[in-house]
C-alpha positions as CSV (number, residue, x, y, z in Angstrom):
1,M,94.5,103.5,107.6
2,Q,96.1,106.8,105.5
3,R,99.8,106.4,104.4
4,R,100.2,109.8,104.6
5,D,99.7,109.6,108.2
6,A,102.8,107.0,108.6
7,L,104.8,109.1,107.0
8,K,103.9,112.2,109.8
9,A,104.4,109.4,112.4
10,C,107.4,108.3,111.1
11,A,108.8,111.8,111.2
12,A,107.6,113.2,114.5
13,L,108.9,110.1,116.2
14,A,112.8,110.5,114.5
15,A,112.9,113.7,116.5
16,A,111.8,113.2,119.8
17,V,114.4,113.3,122.5
18,P,118.2,114.1,121.9
19,L,120.2,110.2,121.8
20,R,121.4,109.0,124.6
21,L,123.5,105.6,124.4
22,H,123.5,102.9,127.3
23,A,123.8,99.3,127.1
24,A,120.6,97.5,126.1
25,T,118.7,95.7,128.9
26,S,118.6,92.2,129.5
27,S,114.5,92.4,129.2
28,E,115.1,93.0,125.3
29,R,115.7,89.4,124.8
30,A,113.3,86.5,125.0
31,G,113.5,82.8,124.1
32,P,116.3,80.9,123.5
33,A,118.2,81.0,120.0
34,E,117.1,78.9,117.4
35,P,118.7,78.8,113.9
36,F,117.8,80.9,111.1
37,D,118.8,82.1,107.6
38,Y,117.0,82.7,104.8
39,A,116.5,78.7,103.0
40,W,114.5,78.5,106.4
41,L,112.4,81.5,105.9
42,K,111.5,80.1,102.6
43,G,110.2,77.0,103.6
44,R,108.6,78.7,106.5
45,A,106.7,80.8,104.0
46,R,105.8,77.2,101.5
47,A,104.5,75.4,104.6
48,L,102.2,78.3,105.9
49,A,100.8,78.8,101.8
50,A,100.3,75.0,101.7
51,A,97.7,75.0,104.9
52,P,94.8,76.8,104.8
53,Y,95.0,80.7,105.9
54,R,94.4,80.9,109.8
55,A,94.0,84.5,111.0
56,P,95.7,86.4,114.1
57,T,94.2,86.2,117.2
58,H,96.3,88.4,119.3
59,R,94.3,91.2,120.2
60,V,95.9,95.2,120.8
61,P,94.3,96.2,124.1
62,E,91.3,98.3,123.6
63,P,93.3,101.6,125.0
64,L,95.5,101.1,122.4
65,R,93.5,101.2,119.7
66,R,91.3,104.4,121.2
67,L,94.3,106.4,120.8
68,D,94.4,109.3,118.4
69,W,97.0,110.7,116.4
70,D,97.4,113.4,118.9
71,R,97.6,111.5,121.9
72,Y,99.8,108.5,119.8
73,Q,102.0,110.8,118.7
74,T,103.0,111.6,122.2
75,I,104.4,107.5,122.8
76,R,108.2,108.6,122.5
77,Y,110.9,105.3,122.4
78,R,113.7,105.2,124.1
79,N,116.8,105.8,123.0
80,E,119.0,103.9,125.3
81,H,116.9,101.0,124.6
82,A,117.5,101.3,120.4
83,L,119.0,97.5,119.0
84,W,122.5,98.2,118.9
85,A,122.7,101.1,120.8
86,D,126.0,100.1,123.0
87,D,128.0,97.8,120.6
88,H,129.5,100.5,118.3
89,L,128.0,99.3,115.1
90,R,126.8,102.3,112.4
91,F,123.4,101.0,112.5
92,L,120.6,101.2,114.9
93,V,117.0,100.4,115.3
94,K,114.4,101.6,117.3
95,F,111.0,100.5,117.2
96,F,107.1,102.1,117.1
97,H,104.3,100.9,119.9
98,L,100.7,100.0,118.9
99,G,98.2,102.1,118.9
100,W,96.2,104.4,117.0
101,H,95.8,102.8,113.7
102,Y,98.8,100.9,114.2
103,D,96.9,97.7,115.7
104,A,98.9,94.5,114.1
105,P,101.7,93.3,116.7
106,I,104.6,92.0,114.8
107,R,107.0,89.8,116.0
108,V,111.2,91.2,116.3
109,F,114.3,88.8,116.1
110,E,118.2,89.7,116.3
111,V,120.4,87.4,114.2
112,V,123.2,86.7,115.2
113,S,125.5,84.0,113.5
114,G,122.7,82.0,112.1
115,R,120.8,82.1,115.2
116,A,118.4,84.3,115.9
117,K,116.4,85.2,119.0
118,E,113.2,87.0,119.7
119,I,113.2,90.9,121.5
120,A,110.5,91.2,123.8
121,Y,108.6,94.3,124.2
122,D,108.6,96.4,127.5
123,S,106.6,98.9,128.4
124,A,110.0,100.8,130.0
125,M,110.9,101.0,126.0
126,F,109.0,103.8,125.8
127,E,107.8,107.2,127.6
128,L,104.0,106.8,128.0
129,G,103.3,109.4,130.8
130,K,101.5,111.9,128.1
131,S,99.5,109.1,126.2
132,G,97.6,108.3,129.0
133,L,98.7,104.4,129.2
134,A,99.9,102.8,131.8
135,G,102.9,100.5,131.5
136,A,101.7,98.0,133.6
137,E,98.6,97.3,132.6
138,L,100.2,96.4,129.1
139,P,100.6,93.2,128.2
140,A,104.1,91.7,128.1
141,N,103.7,90.0,125.1
142,L,102.4,93.0,123.2
143,G,104.5,93.1,120.1
144,F,105.8,96.0,118.3
145,A,104.2,97.8,115.4
146,G,107.0,98.9,113.4
147,F,110.7,99.7,113.6
148,R,112.8,102.5,112.2
149,I,116.4,101.9,111.2
150,N,119.4,105.0,112.3
151,F,122.8,105.2,110.2
152,H,125.7,106.4,112.0
153,T,126.5,109.8,110.2
154,D,122.9,110.9,111.9
155,P,121.6,109.0,114.8
156,L,118.7,111.6,114.9
157,R,117.4,111.1,111.5
158,D,115.9,107.7,110.1
159,V,116.9,106.3,106.8
160,A,114.6,103.9,106.2
161,A,111.1,102.9,108.2
162,F,109.1,99.6,108.4
163,L,105.4,100.4,109.4
164,G,101.3,99.5,108.7
165,A,101.2,96.6,106.6
166,S,104.3,95.6,104.0
167,Y,104.9,99.7,103.7
168,F,107.9,101.0,104.1
169,R,110.2,104.3,103.5
170,A,113.3,105.1,102.8
171,V,115.2,108.4,102.3
172,G,118.3,109.5,100.2
173,G,120.7,112.7,100.7
174,S,117.8,115.3,101.8
175,G,116.4,113.0,104.6
176,Q,112.7,113.8,103.0
177,Y,110.1,110.9,103.4
178,G,107.8,110.5,100.4
179,L,106.4,107.6,98.7
180,S,106.2,104.4,100.1
181,A,107.2,100.9,99.1
182,R,105.2,97.7,100.1
183,G,106.0,94.0,99.7
184,L,103.2,93.1,97.4
185,A,99.7,94.1,95.6
186,V,97.0,91.8,95.7
187,D,94.4,93.1,93.3
188,C,94.7,96.5,93.2
189,G,92.9,98.9,91.1
190,M,90.1,96.1,90.4
191,D,86.4,96.2,90.7
192,R,87.0,94.3,94.3
193,P,88.4,95.4,97.6
194,E,92.2,95.1,97.0
195,E,93.9,92.7,99.8
196,F,96.6,94.4,101.3
197,P,99.8,91.8,102.4
198,V,100.8,92.2,105.9
199,F,104.8,91.5,107.2
200,T,104.3,89.7,110.7
201,A,107.6,89.1,111.8
202,F,111.5,90.4,110.8
203,W,114.7,89.5,111.6
204,L,117.2,92.1,112.2
205,E,120.7,90.3,111.2
206,R,123.8,92.4,113.6
207,P,125.8,93.9,111.2
208,A,129.7,94.2,111.3
209,P,131.2,97.1,113.0
210,S,132.5,98.7,109.6
211,A,129.6,97.8,108.0
212,G,127.5,100.1,105.8
213,S,125.2,98.1,104.9
214,L,121.8,96.5,106.6
215,T,119.9,93.1,105.9
216,L,116.8,92.0,107.7
217,Y,114.4,89.3,106.6
218,A,110.4,89.6,106.7
219,L,107.7,87.1,106.4
220,L,104.5,88.2,104.4
221,E,101.2,86.2,105.3
222,P,98.4,87.8,104.0
223,P,95.1,84.7,103.5
224,S,96.0,84.4,100.0
225,L,99.8,83.6,100.1
226,A,102.5,83.8,102.0
227,G,105.9,85.4,101.2
228,A,109.5,85.6,102.7
229,Y,111.6,88.6,101.8
230,R,115.3,89.6,102.3
231,F,116.6,93.4,102.0
232,D,120.0,94.8,102.2
233,I,119.8,98.3,103.1
234,H,122.9,100.6,101.6
235,P,122.2,104.4,103.2
236,G,124.0,107.2,100.8
237,A,122.6,109.9,98.7
238,T,120.7,107.6,97.1
239,L,120.0,105.1,99.7
240,V,119.6,101.3,97.6
241,M,117.6,98.3,98.5
242,D,118.1,94.8,97.7
243,V,115.2,93.1,97.7
244,A,114.4,89.2,97.4
245,A,110.9,87.8,97.5
246,A,109.8,84.5,97.0
247,V,105.9,84.3,97.5
248,Y,103.8,80.9,97.5
249,P,100.2,81.6,96.5
250,R,97.3,79.7,98.1
251,R,94.7,80.5,95.2
252,V,95.2,81.5,91.5
253,I,95.4,85.7,92.3
254,E,94.0,87.9,88.7
255,R,96.3,90.6,88.9
256,I,99.7,90.8,91.3
257,G,101.9,92.9,91.4
258,A,105.6,93.4,92.9
259,A,107.8,95.9,93.8
260,P,104.7,98.3,94.1
261,L,105.0,102.0,94.8
262,T,102.6,103.9,95.9
263,S,102.6,107.9,95.7
264,M,100.0,110.8,96.4
265,Y,99.1,113.5,93.5
266,L,96.6,115.5,94.7
267,Q,96.9,118.5,91.9
268,G,99.3,120.2,89.7
269,S,99.8,121.8,86.0
270,G,99.6,118.1,84.0
271,G,96.8,116.7,86.1
272,Q,92.8,117.4,87.1
273,R,92.8,120.0,89.9
274,V,90.6,119.4,92.6
275,P,87.9,122.6,93.2
276,N,88.6,122.1,96.9
277,G,90.1,126.4,96.9
278,D,93.9,124.9,97.6
279,W,95.7,127.7,97.7
280,R,99.1,126.1,96.1
281,P,99.7,125.7,92.5
282,E,101.1,121.8,93.0
283,V,100.7,118.9,95.5
284,H,102.2,116.0,94.9
285,D,104.8,113.8,96.0
286,S,105.3,112.4,92.5
287,D,104.4,114.0,89.3
288,G,105.0,111.0,86.4
289,L,105.8,107.5,86.6
290,A,108.6,106.6,84.2
291,L,109.4,103.5,82.4
292,W,112.2,102.3,80.3
293,T,111.1,99.7,78.1
294,G,112.9,95.9,77.8
295,Q,113.0,97.5,74.0
296,G,115.3,100.6,75.2
297,E,112.2,103.4,75.0
298,W,112.2,105.7,77.8
299,I,108.4,106.5,78.2
300,W,107.5,109.2,80.8
301,R,103.4,109.3,81.7
302,P,102.8,112.0,84.1
303,L,100.6,111.5,87.2
304,S,97.1,113.3,87.9
305,N,94.1,113.0,89.9
306,P,91.3,111.8,88.2
307,R,87.7,112.0,88.5
308,G,86.8,107.9,89.0
309,V,89.2,105.7,89.0
310,R,91.7,104.6,86.4
311,F,94.1,101.8,85.5
312,N,96.4,101.2,82.6
313,A,98.2,98.8,81.9
314,Y,102.0,99.5,79.5
315,Q,102.9,95.8,78.2
316,D,106.1,94.7,78.3
317,E,108.9,91.8,77.9
318,N,111.8,92.0,80.7
319,P,111.8,96.0,81.6
320,R,115.0,97.5,81.9
321,G,113.0,99.4,84.8
322,F,110.4,101.8,86.1
323,G,109.9,104.3,88.8
324,L,107.7,107.1,90.7
325,L,109.5,110.5,90.3
326,Q,109.4,114.0,91.4
327,R,111.1,115.9,88.6
328,D,109.7,119.3,89.5
329,R,112.3,120.5,91.6
330,N,111.2,124.0,91.7
331,F,109.6,125.3,95.6
332,D,108.1,128.2,93.3
333,H,106.1,126.1,91.6
334,Y,105.1,124.4,95.1
335,Q,105.4,127.5,97.8
336,D,104.4,124.7,100.5
337,D,107.2,125.7,103.7
338,T,106.3,122.9,105.6
339,A,105.9,120.0,103.6
340,Y,108.2,120.7,101.0
341,Y,107.1,118.7,98.1
342,E,109.7,119.7,95.9
343,R,112.2,117.8,98.2
344,R,110.5,114.4,98.0
345,P,112.4,111.3,96.7
346,N,112.5,109.2,93.8
347,V,112.2,105.5,93.7
348,W,113.7,103.6,90.4
349,V,112.7,100.1,90.3
350,E,115.5,97.7,88.8
351,P,114.6,94.6,88.0
352,K,118.1,92.3,88.8
353,S,117.0,89.4,86.7
354,G,114.5,89.1,83.3
355,W,110.9,89.4,84.6
356,A,109.3,87.8,81.2
357,K,106.2,89.4,80.2
358,G,103.9,91.9,81.8
359,A,102.6,95.1,81.9
360,I,103.6,98.2,84.2
361,D,100.3,98.6,85.8
362,L,99.7,102.3,86.9
363,V,96.6,102.7,89.2
364,E,95.0,106.7,89.9
365,L,92.5,106.7,92.4
366,P,90.9,109.9,92.7
367,T,91.2,112.1,96.4
368,D,90.5,115.6,97.4
369,D,92.9,114.9,100.4
370,E,96.9,114.7,100.5
371,A,96.7,113.1,103.2
372,A,95.6,109.8,101.1
373,D,97.9,108.3,98.8
374,N,95.9,107.4,95.3
375,I,98.9,106.3,93.1
376,V,100.1,102.4,92.5
377,A,102.7,101.5,90.1
378,F,103.7,97.8,90.2
379,W,104.9,94.8,87.6
380,N,102.6,92.5,87.3
381,P,103.5,89.5,85.1
382,A,101.4,87.9,82.6
383,D,101.1,84.5,83.8
384,K,98.9,84.6,86.7
385,P,100.3,83.0,90.0
386,Q,98.8,79.3,90.7
387,P,98.6,77.7,94.3
388,G,101.9,75.5,95.1
389,Q,104.1,77.8,92.4
390,E,107.1,79.8,93.5
391,L,107.7,83.0,92.5
392,L,110.8,85.0,92.7
393,F,111.5,88.3,92.4
394,D,114.8,90.3,92.6
395,Y,114.9,93.8,92.1
396,R,116.4,96.8,93.5
397,L,115.2,100.1,94.6
398,H,116.9,103.6,94.1
399,W,115.4,106.1,96.8
400,G,116.6,110.0,96.4
401,D,117.0,113.0,94.3
402,K,118.9,111.3,91.2
403,M,118.3,108.0,89.6
404,P,121.1,105.8,88.6
405,F,119.5,105.6,84.7
406,A,117.9,108.4,83.1
407,S,117.0,108.7,79.2
408,P,120.0,109.7,76.8
409,L,117.3,112.3,75.1
410,A,115.4,115.0,75.8
411,Q,113.1,114.3,79.0
412,V,109.4,116.2,79.7
413,V,109.9,118.7,82.0
414,A,106.4,120.1,82.3
415,T,102.9,118.8,81.1
416,R,99.6,121.3,81.1
417,T,96.4,121.2,79.6
418,G,93.7,124.0,78.7
419,I,91.5,125.6,76.8
420,G,91.9,125.3,72.6
421,G,91.7,127.2,69.7
422,V,93.1,130.2,68.4
423,V,93.9,133.3,70.2
424,G,91.4,136.5,68.9
425,R,89.3,134.1,66.9
426,K,85.5,132.7,67.9
427,R,85.6,128.8,68.7
428,E,83.6,127.2,66.6
429,Y,83.8,123.5,68.2
430,Y,85.3,122.3,71.6
431,S,88.9,120.9,71.9
432,W,91.6,120.7,74.6
433,R,95.4,121.4,74.5
434,F,98.3,119.7,75.2
435,V,101.5,121.6,76.6
436,I,104.7,119.4,76.6
437,D,108.2,121.0,77.5
438,F,111.0,119.0,76.8
439,A,115.0,120.1,78.1
440,G,117.8,118.1,77.8
441,D,120.6,116.3,75.9
442,N,121.3,118.3,72.6
443,L,118.3,119.9,72.2
444,P,120.5,123.7,72.7
445,L,122.3,122.7,69.4
446,I,119.8,122.4,67.0
447,A,120.4,124.6,64.6
448,K,117.7,126.7,62.7
449,G,116.7,125.3,60.0
450,V,116.2,122.3,61.2
451,K,112.9,120.7,60.9
452,V,111.9,120.0,64.6
453,E,108.6,118.1,64.4
454,P,106.2,116.5,66.9
455,V,105.2,113.2,65.9
456,I,101.7,113.0,68.0
457,T,99.6,109.6,68.0
458,A,95.7,109.8,69.5
459,S,93.7,107.0,70.3
460,R,90.2,109.0,69.1
461,G,89.4,112.3,68.5
462,K,91.1,114.7,65.4
463,V,94.9,116.3,66.2
464,E,95.4,119.7,64.9
465,I,97.3,123.2,65.7
466,T,100.5,121.2,66.2
467,S,103.8,122.9,66.6
468,A,107.4,122.3,68.1
469,R,109.4,125.3,68.6
470,P,112.6,126.5,70.9
471,L,112.0,127.2,74.6
472,A,114.8,129.6,75.6
473,S,113.9,129.5,78.9
474,I,114.6,125.7,79.8
475,G,117.1,125.4,76.7
476,G,114.8,122.9,74.9
477,Y,111.5,122.6,73.2
478,R,107.9,123.3,73.5
479,A,105.5,120.6,71.6
480,M,101.8,121.9,71.4
481,F,98.9,120.5,69.6
482,D,95.0,120.5,70.3
483,L,92.7,117.8,70.6
484,R,89.2,118.1,68.9
485,P,87.1,115.0,69.7
486,Q,84.9,113.7,67.2
487,D,82.1,111.9,69.1
488,E,80.2,112.8,72.4
489,S,82.1,109.6,74.0
490,T,83.7,110.6,77.5
491,A,85.7,107.1,77.6
492,P,89.3,108.6,78.2
493,V,91.7,108.8,74.8
494,D,95.3,108.0,74.8
495,L,97.7,110.2,73.6
496,R,101.5,109.8,72.7
497,L,104.2,112.0,71.5
498,Y,107.9,113.0,71.1
499,V,109.8,115.0,69.2
500,R,112.4,114.5,66.5
501,A,114.2,116.4,63.3
502,D,115.1,114.4,60.7
503,G,113.6,111.4,61.4
504,Q,115.6,110.8,64.4
505,P,114.1,110.8,67.8
506,L,115.2,113.6,70.2
507,T,113.4,113.1,73.0
508,E,111.7,110.2,75.2
509,T,107.8,109.5,74.4
510,W,105.4,111.5,76.3
511,V,102.2,109.2,77.2
512,Y,99.1,110.6,78.2
513,Q,95.0,109.6,79.3
514,W,92.9,112.4,79.2
515,T,89.2,111.9,79.7
516,P,86.6,114.6,77.6
517,P,84.2,116.3,79.9
518,Q,81.2,114.8,81.2
519,R,78.7,117.4,80.1
520,P,80.3,118.4,76.9
521,E,77.4,120.7,76.0
522,Q,78.8,123.1,78.8
523,A,82.2,123.1,77.7
524,R,80.7,123.7,74.2
525,L,78.8,126.9,75.8
526,L,82.5,128.3,77.3
527,H,84.5,127.2,73.8
528,D,82.3,129.3,71.7
529,A,81.8,131.9,73.9
530,A,82.7,135.8,72.3
531,T,85.5,136.4,74.6
532,P,88.3,134.6,73.6
533,V,89.8,132.0,76.9
534,A,92.2,130.4,75.3
535,R,95.7,131.3,76.1
536,E,99.0,129.8,74.8
């Protein structure tokens, strides 16, 4: 399933029809109420993990599986059936129908005063006519694909949605969906198929009439483990989600990813362009991974669309946070007046308890389609999870344009790469240029005569033609250097750079992984051409 399609589904269904608030029908509740709390859910997950995995046997009827995208998006939820529609609360919950790629039914319960009662599927909740489906022919126990959440400040627009596997999204003040989060990543970026954990059931706690936050719970049931989750959702200009997760492995898990974020990077100034003839200068939901290490260092890693699978692990202990961000907010850099990539939200992960030793892993996959998410970032503990363990992850997700934490130093605002060498001189060898712009903090206050220099390290190759000079257009500095390979290897080269004055760092640390061309002899022909092609 392509998660970009889920985004489109959320957006299309959210704006479907005018809101009409009427009492929910009695058919929307099924069965007796049972005691429920988070402790019970953790016990349930622990018991499931202690037993062999049993794959779901509930199958979605074939007419639903045959739906194409156009027919699926015609299905509309009837707003009068929204959970709490006539209860004068600040939240509404509306459900997604099964069909198309969404063929994993979930169960949903409402929790009131510590007791849970299932919300039964009823085809009357949905307008099905244009899809060609007949509600009378669908099973009474069909279940739902997911749900979306509305807040009283705008009951027609989502603030969050849970749809597909363990994926969920939220929006800040811009109301714009973008990248996703998910419950857990298992064996992501390895040389074998990734396991995608699935939320199979949700418990929605009825909020008080004046409550400005919503609490919900979820049960995670993939083959390798079981997990219990609690989400506390606080809508706002920056939407905040407090997440508590208790995970119980069935087997040794070689690479587990906590607080995973999933995004898309097709093309831009800093990453490899896809030769697909796209007229837009940049296409991405996020342009970089920001890290705030346990030692207090701020790192910026621009994203790319690599030629092959690329995996990087940034070792750390008790990280203070990380996130996939969209720093470039200039419409002119995207020129997309439909997708509005400059409005895509950032997501910042803030650990609420120490995460000990491990790494923030970054997986970049090649893609030639903006509909396919190809970027994943997550926290990977150093100790591999063992059967019978209880793994606890408590963290806070921030969704929006402005993040709660930012480097006190100048930040990277642009990364550009291109042909190296000196303009006007014939090139005698192959080199590649890197241009990094920094802005913010006190860079505009640096007086003439102060020695400002880039500090550059490379895992391989020779660094040359280095400089750091003021850039008045952004009130910052531009650092530049060329990298000259010293061998024919096409193995990735790791680069680091920051700018300092009199030994004091002025900027965060830029890190980058560059892959030399696969056929350097062709690149040398270009570089040795009589007509200079380098630019600054």
